[in-house]
C-alpha positions as CSV (number, residue, x, y, z in Angstrom):
1,X,24.6,145.2,36.5
2,X,25.2,148.5,38.1
3,X,25.9,149.0,41.6
4,X,22.7,150.8,42.6
5,X,20.7,147.9,40.8
6,X,22.8,145.3,42.5
7,X,22.1,147.0,46.1
8,X,18.3,146.7,45.1
9,X,18.5,143.1,44.4
10,X,20.4,142.5,47.5
11,X,17.5,144.4,49.6
12,X,15.1,142.4,47.8
13,X,13.4,145.7,46.7
14,X,13.3,146.0,42.6
15,X,12.3,149.3,41.7
16,X,11.1,150.2,38.1
17,X,13.6,152.7,36.9
18,X,12.9,156.3,37.4
19,X,12.9,157.1,33.4
20,X,10.5,154.7,32.8
21,X,8.1,155.9,35.1
22,X,8.5,159.4,33.9
23,X,8.1,158.4,30.3
24,X,5.1,156.3,31.3
25,X,3.3,159.8,32.7
26,X,4.6,161.7,29.8
27,X,3.0,159.3,27.3
28,X,-0.3,158.8,29.2
29,X,-1.0,162.3,29.8
30,X,0.4,163.4,26.2
31,X,-2.2,160.8,24.7
32,X,-5.0,162.6,26.9
33,X,-3.9,165.8,25.5
34,X,-4.2,164.5,22.0
35,X,-7.7,163.4,22.3
36,X,-9.0,166.4,24.4
37,X,-7.8,168.5,21.7
38,X,-9.0,166.5,19.0
39,X,-12.7,166.5,20.7
40,X,-12.4,170.5,21.2
41,X,-11.9,170.9,17.5
42,X,-14.6,168.6,16.4
43,X,-17.1,170.2,18.8
44,X,-16.1,173.4,17.7
45,X,-15.4,175.2,20.7
46,X,-14.3,179.0,20.2
47,X,-10.9,180.3,21.6
48,X,-9.0,177.2,20.4
49,X,-5.7,178.7,20.3
50,X,-6.0,179.9,24.2
51,X,-7.6,176.4,25.0
52,X,-4.8,174.5,23.7
53,X,-2.4,176.5,25.9
54,X,-4.3,176.5,28.9
55,X,-5.0,172.7,28.6
56,X,-1.1,172.4,28.0
57,X,-1.0,174.2,31.5
58,X,-3.4,171.5,32.8
59,X,-1.6,168.5,31.7
60,X,1.5,170.0,33.2
61,X,-0.3,170.0,36.6
62,X,-1.5,166.8,36.1
63,X,1.8,165.4,35.6
64,X,3.1,167.1,39.0
65,X,-0.2,165.2,40.5
66,X,0.8,162.1,38.9
67,X,4.3,162.0,40.2
68,X,3.0,162.9,43.7
69,X,0.7,159.9,43.3
70,X,3.7,157.7,42.1
71,X,5.8,158.8,45.4
72,X,3.0,157.3,47.5
73,X,2.4,154.0,45.5
74,X,6.3,153.2,45.1
75,X,6.3,152.9,49.0
76,X,4.0,149.7,48.5
77,X,6.2,148.4,45.4
78,X,6.8,145.2,47.4
79,X,3.3,144.5,49.1
80,X,0.5,142.4,47.8
81,X,-1.1,143.6,44.7
82,X,-4.5,143.7,46.5
83,X,-3.1,146.1,49.0
84,X,-1.6,148.4,46.5
85,X,-4.8,148.8,44.4
86,X,-6.6,149.4,47.7
87,X,-3.9,152.2,48.3
88,X,-4.7,153.6,44.6
89,X,-8.0,153.6,45.1
90,X,-8.0,156.0,48.0
91,X,-4.9,158.0,47.0
92,X,-6.5,158.7,43.6
93,X,-9.7,160.5,45.3
94,X,-7.9,163.6,46.7
95,X,-5.6,163.8,43.7
96,X,-8.3,163.9,41.5
97,X,-10.2,166.3,43.0
98,X,-7.2,168.6,43.1
99,X,-7.0,168.0,39.2
100,X,-10.8,169.1,38.9
101,X,-10.2,172.4,40.9
102,X,-6.7,173.1,38.8
103,X,-8.9,172.6,35.7
104,X,-11.7,174.9,36.8
105,X,-9.6,177.9,37.8
106,X,-7.4,177.4,34.9
107,X,-10.1,177.5,32.1
108,X,-12.6,179.9,34.5
109,X,-11.8,183.1,32.5
110,X,-12.5,181.2,29.0
111,X,-15.3,179.8,30.3
112,X,-16.9,183.2,31.5
113,X,-16.0,184.8,28.0
114,X,-17.6,181.9,26.2
115,X,-20.8,182.2,28.5
116,X,-20.7,186.0,27.8
117,X,-20.6,185.7,24.2
118,X,-23.3,182.9,24.3
119,X,-25.6,184.9,26.2
120,X,-25.5,188.0,23.8
121,X,-26.6,185.9,20.8
122,X,-29.3,184.5,22.8
123,X,-30.2,188.0,24.0
124,X,-29.5,187.4,27.6
125,X,-27.3,189.5,29.9
126,X,-25.5,187.8,32.6
127,X,-23.9,190.1,35.4
128,X,-23.0,190.0,39.0
129,X,-24.5,192.4,41.7
130,X,-22.1,193.5,44.6
131,X,-22.7,190.8,46.8
132,X,-21.5,188.3,44.1
133,X,-25.2,187.0,43.0
134,X,-25.7,186.4,39.3
135,X,-28.3,188.6,37.6
136,X,-29.9,187.4,34.3
137,X,-31.8,189.7,32.5
138,X,-33.9,188.0,30.2
139,X,-36.1,190.2,27.7
140,X,-38.3,187.5,26.2
141,X,-38.7,184.1,27.5
142,X,-40.0,181.8,24.8
143,X,-43.4,180.0,25.8
144,X,-42.0,176.7,24.4
145,X,-38.7,176.0,26.7
146,X,-37.9,173.3,23.9
147,X,-36.8,176.5,22.0
148,X,-34.2,177.5,24.3
149,X,-30.6,177.1,23.1
150,X,-28.9,173.8,24.6
151,X,-25.9,175.4,24.7
152,X,-26.9,177.8,27.4
153,X,-25.2,177.6,30.8
154,X,-26.9,175.5,33.3
155,X,-27.4,178.3,35.7
156,X,-28.9,180.3,33.2
157,X,-31.3,177.8,31.5
158,X,-32.5,176.9,35.2
159,X,-33.1,180.4,36.0
160,X,-35.1,181.0,32.8
161,X,-37.4,178.1,33.2
162,X,-37.9,179.2,36.8
163,X,-39.0,182.4,35.3
164,X,-41.1,181.0,32.9
165,X,-43.2,179.1,35.3
166,X,-44.1,182.1,37.0
167,X,-41.5,182.2,40.0
168,X,-39.9,185.6,38.7
169,X,-41.6,188.9,38.0
170,X,-42.0,190.3,34.6
171,X,-39.0,192.8,34.3
172,X,-37.0,191.9,37.0
173,X,-33.6,190.1,36.6
174,X,-33.6,186.4,37.5
175,X,-31.2,186.0,40.6
176,X,-28.8,183.1,41.2
177,X,-27.6,183.2,44.8
178,X,-24.3,182.3,45.8
179,X,-25.4,178.9,47.5
180,X,-26.9,177.9,44.2
181,X,-23.4,178.9,42.5
182,X,-21.7,176.8,44.9
183,X,-23.8,173.8,44.5
184,X,-23.4,174.2,40.6
185,X,-19.6,174.6,41.2
186,X,-19.6,171.1,43.3
187,X,-21.7,169.4,40.6
188,X,-19.0,170.5,38.1
189,X,-16.1,169.7,40.2
190,X,-17.4,166.3,40.7
191,X,-18.2,165.6,37.1
192,X,-14.5,166.3,36.4
193,X,-12.9,164.9,39.5
194,X,-14.6,161.5,38.4
195,X,-13.1,161.6,34.7
196,X,-9.7,162.4,36.6
197,X,-10.1,159.7,39.1
198,X,-10.4,156.9,36.4
199,X,-7.8,158.5,34.4
200,X,-5.3,158.2,37.6
201,X,-6.6,154.7,38.4
202,X,-5.6,153.7,34.6
203,X,-2.0,154.9,35.2
204,X,-1.7,153.3,38.7
205,X,-2.7,150.1,36.7
206,X,0.1,150.7,34.2
207,X,2.5,151.6,37.0
208,X,1.5,148.3,38.6
209,X,2.1,146.3,35.5
210,X,5.5,147.9,35.2
211,X,6.4,147.0,38.8
212,X,5.4,143.0,38.0
213,X,7.2,143.0,34.9
214,X,10.4,144.4,37.0
215,X,9.8,141.8,39.5
216,X,9.6,139.3,37.1
217,X,12.9,140.3,35.4
218,X,14.6,140.4,38.8
219,X,13.4,137.0,39.7
220,X,14.5,135.7,36.4
221,X,18.0,137.3,36.9
222,X,18.4,135.9,40.4
223,X,17.5,132.4,39.3
224,X,20.1,132.7,36.7
225,X,22.5,133.6,39.4
226,X,21.5,130.9,41.3
227,X,22.0,128.4,38.4
228,X,25.4,129.9,37.9
229,X,26.2,129.6,41.3
230,X,24.8,125.9,41.4
231,X,26.6,125.4,38.2
232,X,29.9,126.6,39.7
233,X,29.6,124.6,42.9
234,X,29.0,121.4,40.8
235,X,32.2,122.1,38.5
236,X,34.2,122.4,41.9
237,X,32.8,119.4,43.0
238,X,33.7,117.6,40.1
239,X,37.2,118.9,40.0
240,X,37.8,118.1,43.4
241,X,36.9,114.5,42.8
242,X,40.0,114.3,40.5
243,X,42.7,115.3,42.9
244,X,42.0,112.6,45.9
245,X,41.7,109.9,43.1
246,X,44.9,110.8,41.6
247,X,46.7,111.5,45.2
248,X,45.5,107.9,46.2
249,X,47.0,106.4,43.0
250,X,50.3,108.2,43.4
251,X,50.7,107.4,47.0
252,X,50.2,103.8,46.1
253,X,53.0,104.1,43.3
254,X,55.4,106.1,46.0
255,X,54.6,103.2,48.6
256,X,55.6,100.6,46.2
257,X,58.9,102.5,45.4
258,X,59.8,102.7,49.0
259,X,59.2,99.2,49.5
260,X,61.5,97.8,46.9
261,X,64.2,100.2,48.1
262,X,64.2,102.8,45.1
263,X,64.4,105.9,47.2
264,X,66.1,108.0,44.7
265,X,63.1,107.4,42.4
266,X,60.5,108.0,45.3
267,X,62.4,111.4,45.8
268,X,62.0,112.5,42.4
269,X,58.5,111.3,42.4
270,X,57.7,113.5,45.6
271,X,59.2,116.4,43.7
272,X,57.1,115.9,40.6
273,X,54.1,115.5,42.8
274,X,54.6,118.5,44.9
275,X,55.3,120.5,41.3
276,X,52.0,118.6,39.9
277,X,49.8,119.9,42.8
278,X,51.1,123.3,43.0
279,X,50.3,123.8,39.4
280,X,46.7,122.2,39.6
281,X,45.7,123.7,42.9
282,X,46.8,127.3,41.9
283,X,44.1,127.7,39.3
284,X,40.6,128.6,39.2
285,X,38.5,125.1,40.0
286,X,35.8,126.4,37.8
287,X,37.7,128.3,35.1
288,X,38.9,127.6,31.9
289,X,42.9,127.2,30.9
290,X,44.6,127.2,27.6
291,X,45.3,123.8,25.9
292,X,48.9,124.2,26.2
293,X,48.8,124.7,30.2
294,X,46.6,121.5,30.3
295,X,49.1,119.5,28.0
296,X,52.0,120.8,30.3
297,X,50.2,119.4,33.2
298,X,49.6,116.1,32.1
299,X,52.9,116.0,30.8
300,X,54.0,116.3,34.5
301,X,51.7,113.5,35.4
302,X,53.1,111.3,32.9
303,X,56.5,112.0,34.0
304,X,55.2,111.0,37.7
305,X,53.8,107.6,36.3
306,X,57.0,107.2,34.4
307,X,58.9,106.7,37.7
308,X,56.7,103.7,38.1
309,X,57.1,102.3,34.3
310,X,60.0,103.6,33.2
311,X,60.4,100.7,30.4
312,X,56.8,100.5,29.6
313,X,55.3,104.1,29.5
314,X,55.8,106.3,26.6
315,X,54.1,109.2,25.4
316,X,53.2,111.1,22.0
317,X,51.5,114.5,22.1
318,X,50.5,116.3,18.8
319,X,48.9,119.5,19.4
320,X,49.5,122.3,16.9
321,X,50.4,125.6,17.7
322,X,47.3,127.4,16.7
323,X,45.1,125.4,19.2
324,X,47.6,125.9,22.2
325,X,45.3,129.1,23.3
326,X,42.2,127.1,23.0
327,X,40.3,127.2,26.3
328,X,39.6,123.7,28.1
329,X,38.4,123.2,31.6
330,X,41.4,122.8,33.8
331,X,42.4,119.0,34.7
332,X,39.9,117.8,32.2
333,X,42.3,115.4,30.5
334,X,43.8,114.0,33.6
335,X,41.3,111.2,34.4
336,X,41.4,109.9,30.7
337,X,45.3,109.7,31.0
338,X,45.0,108.1,34.4
339,X,42.8,105.6,32.8
340,X,45.2,104.7,30.1
341,X,47.7,104.1,32.7
342,X,45.6,102.0,35.0
343,X,44.1,99.9,32.2
344,X,46.9,99.8,29.4
345,X,50.2,100.4,30.9
346,X,50.1,98.7,34.6
347,X,48.7,95.4,33.4
348,X,51.2,94.4,30.8
349,X,55.0,93.9,30.4
350,X,55.4,95.5,26.9
351,X,56.0,99.1,26.0
352,X,52.7,101.1,26.0
353,X,52.3,104.4,24.0
354,X,49.8,106.8,25.4
355,X,48.8,109.5,22.3
356,X,47.3,113.0,22.9
357,X,46.4,115.1,20.1
358,X,44.1,118.1,19.3
359,X,42.4,119.2,15.8
360,X,40.0,121.9,14.7
361,X,37.0,120.1,13.2
362,X,34.3,122.3,11.7
363,X,34.8,125.2,14.2
364,X,34.9,122.5,17.1
365,X,37.9,121.5,19.4
366,X,38.4,117.7,19.1
367,X,41.0,116.1,21.8
368,X,41.9,112.4,21.6
369,X,43.4,110.5,24.1
370,X,44.1,106.9,23.1
371,X,46.7,104.1,23.7
372,X,47.8,100.9,22.2
373,X,47.3,98.9,25.2
374,X,44.9,95.8,25.6
375,X,41.7,95.9,23.8
376,X,38.2,95.7,25.6
377,X,38.6,92.0,25.8
378,X,41.6,92.3,28.2
379,X,40.4,95.1,30.5
380,X,37.5,94.9,33.2
381,X,33.9,94.6,32.4
382,X,32.4,98.1,32.9
383,X,34.9,99.4,30.3
384,X,34.0,96.8,27.8
385,X,30.3,97.8,28.3
386,X,31.0,101.2,27.4
387,X,31.7,100.8,23.8
388,X,27.8,100.5,22.9
389,X,26.5,102.9,25.4
390,X,28.9,105.4,24.3
391,X,28.2,105.2,20.9
392,X,24.3,104.6,21.3
393,X,23.8,107.8,23.5
394,X,26.8,110.1,22.6
395,X,28.7,109.1,25.5
396,X,26.5,109.6,28.3
397,X,27.0,106.3,30.0
398,X,30.7,106.0,30.4
399,X,32.6,103.4,32.5
400,X,34.2,104.2,35.9
401,X,34.4,107.4,37.8
402,X,37.1,109.3,35.5
403,X,35.2,109.2,32.4
404,X,32.0,109.8,34.3
405,X,33.7,112.9,35.8
406,X,35.0,114.2,32.4
407,X,31.6,114.1,30.7
408,X,29.8,115.6,33.8
409,X,32.0,118.6,33.8
410,X,31.8,119.1,30.1
411,X,28.3,119.1,30.1
412,X,27.9,121.2,33.1
413,X,30.4,123.8,31.4
414,X,28.9,123.4,27.8
415,X,25.5,121.9,28.2
416,X,24.5,119.4,25.6
417,X,27.1,120.7,22.9
418,X,29.5,118.1,23.7
419,X,30.4,114.5,22.9
420,X,32.5,112.1,24.8
421,X,32.9,108.9,22.8
422,X,35.1,106.1,24.3
423,X,35.7,102.6,23.2
424,X,37.8,99.8,21.7
425,X,40.0,100.6,18.4
426,X,40.9,97.1,17.8
427,X,44.3,97.8,18.7
428,X,44.1,99.8,21.9
429,X,41.6,102.3,23.3
430,X,40.6,105.7,22.5
431,X,38.4,108.5,24.1
432,X,37.6,111.4,21.8
433,X,36.1,114.7,23.2
434,X,34.3,117.4,21.0
435,X,33.7,120.6,22.4
436,X,33.2,124.2,21.2
437,X,36.4,125.7,20.2
438,X,36.9,129.1,22.5
439,X,39.9,131.0,22.5
440,X,39.0,133.9,24.9
441,X,38.2,133.5,28.8
442,X,34.7,133.4,29.7
443,X,33.3,136.9,30.5
444,X,35.9,138.8,28.5
């Protein structure tokens, strides 16, 4: 998103892009130009080439007036729609009258020439005296007024009807004074202005529709930003749940070493804890890390736990080099490995091996954390109940805080495109994670 648009979003004033506004004006008046030209050719007006050029001038003037109307309307973009329509109804009145005046002045000369030619064809002479009055010389007025050419100008036809009714004298020209001319001009302007008024209102309605669409687009974008912010906050919350849990367990282990007098091992453990936290806390709490980095971090954790269980804890890690660049949420494996230490290594007195492996399966990343410790019958009840629930619901109802944390973080990160299945294998415990295989950082 460009800075200008970002500023508008922060100010809460979404605007229709200027290019879109201008294009809507051009398209609107171009459509009117085509329809008016087609009508002119269908009716058979004279001077078509000249009319075409003059009509183009009127269209350009209409575009300029529409721009002025838009400059007024855009000041009300964030007001109620009813108020915006009220402003449009009022502002379109002077704008339409201005367009009517422009239209009349642009076509005045052509109109006078058309009247002159039509008058000659009808045997009527139309001229002006020195005071500006229109003089109509009518050599013969038909008795039946219905025989008058309907194409005669209104003022000429009205004068001829007046003369035929006996109001004029034979041989004298019919006089149309300035006041009558002004009245006729206002009638003409009103008729043209009314048409332009509804055209301007039609464009205003189009502009309002564009602004509503822009508001909806901005609202949708804001909603997306809020959702992403909420998602990031949820990921941070879930990520930070891991560290206190891990710290609680490691401090217990450290306390046990001190109590039995194993000070050298306690010192070594403190150094490894420091290294572990330095690596885990320097990363982005909502970002992804390469799988190789995540495995290395868990290797450090297992070294910490090996101080507690030097003769019981063994580790086998099998991650192919081709998957080391795969992206995974940071610290995503730590709760699973911690569960294996807690439920498999701690309760027994024999060597226990924790297996960590990763494979690619149909374009997805599959990570397995397993151990050969006691099965579900020897572990706590919540873990035993997870097998059926995990298989029945795709791993939604896992046991304990650790597995639930892993599942929630993955679902927050990838949505429903993940699977976490945990259960007894008959000779230990295994948790399998399936997630989309991504090799690049999000946003790149």
